[in-house]
C-alpha positions, 0 to 999 in steps of 0.5 A, a space after each residue: 727388151 730382153 729375150 727369154 724363153 722366146 718371150 721379148 720382155 720389156 725392161 723391168 726398170 722402165 715398166 716400174 718407172 712407167 707405173 709410177 714407182 720411184 726407184 733410187 739407184 744404189 750401185 747395180 740395184 734399184 730400191 723403192 718402197 714396195 708398191 705391193 704393201 704399205 711400208 715406211 722404208 725401202 725394201 723393194 729391190 730391183 736388179 736390172 741385170 737379172 731383170 728381177 724384183 724382190 720385196 725384203 719387206 712384209 710381202 716377200 714377193 719376187 719375180 720378173 716384170 710379168 709377175 710384177 704386173 700380175 701382182 700390181 694389177 691383179 691380172 692373169 698371166 696372159 693379160 699381163 703379157 698383153 698389158 706389157 705388149 708381149 703378145 697381142 690380144 684383148 685388153 686385159 680383164 681385171 681380176 676383181 677378186 684379186 684386187 679386193 683381196 690385195 685391198 683388204 690385205 693392204 687395209 689390214 696391214 695399215 690397221 696393224 701399223 696404225 694400232 701399233 703406233 697407237 699402242 706405242 703412244 700409250 706405252 711412252 706416255 705411261 712410261 712418263 707418268 710412272 716415275 711421278 707416282 709417289 704414293 699409295 693413293 697415286 698408285 691406286 689412282 693409276 692401277 688400271 693403267 698398270 694393267 693396260 700396260 701389260 695388255 699394251 705390251 702383249 698386243 705390241 708383241 702380237 703385232 711384231 710377230 710374223 704370225 698373221 692369223 694371230 694378228 687377224 684375231 687381235 684385229 677382230 677382238 679390237 673391232 668387236 670392242 669398237 662396235 
């Protein structure tokens, strides 16, 4: 335990391990896939000396062990203290609104990744077909795909941007076509 501001905080590395987060040590720091957002490469850094974490990925959150438990479990500050054994009290209340919000954001980000992958597959396959177009008849036959290529590039640009509002508008547009 580390004592800061008269609070005995448990070691962040041991708490993360207990929560099932697979940490890999690199020098004085630990790295993992961020448990707060879906990702493919580790961007979640834990500094055991400072007892802090930071996600260099999409969520960009950071803090200490208390902040981490608040974000992971959806707890309020006092509930996180009880959960960590820093204070005594009633068992933590689950913040259902925060959990629903986090789940919705997680599903939206998963959709963004899946849709981007789908667009990339279309784009790569179309790039393979284009060199085989040798005549005007072939070009007329595939004319619709030239238009779709431009749309796919535009949508991929949106999904690569950091503008979550524009991504959400794309999501709504795609979902309206699906229904």
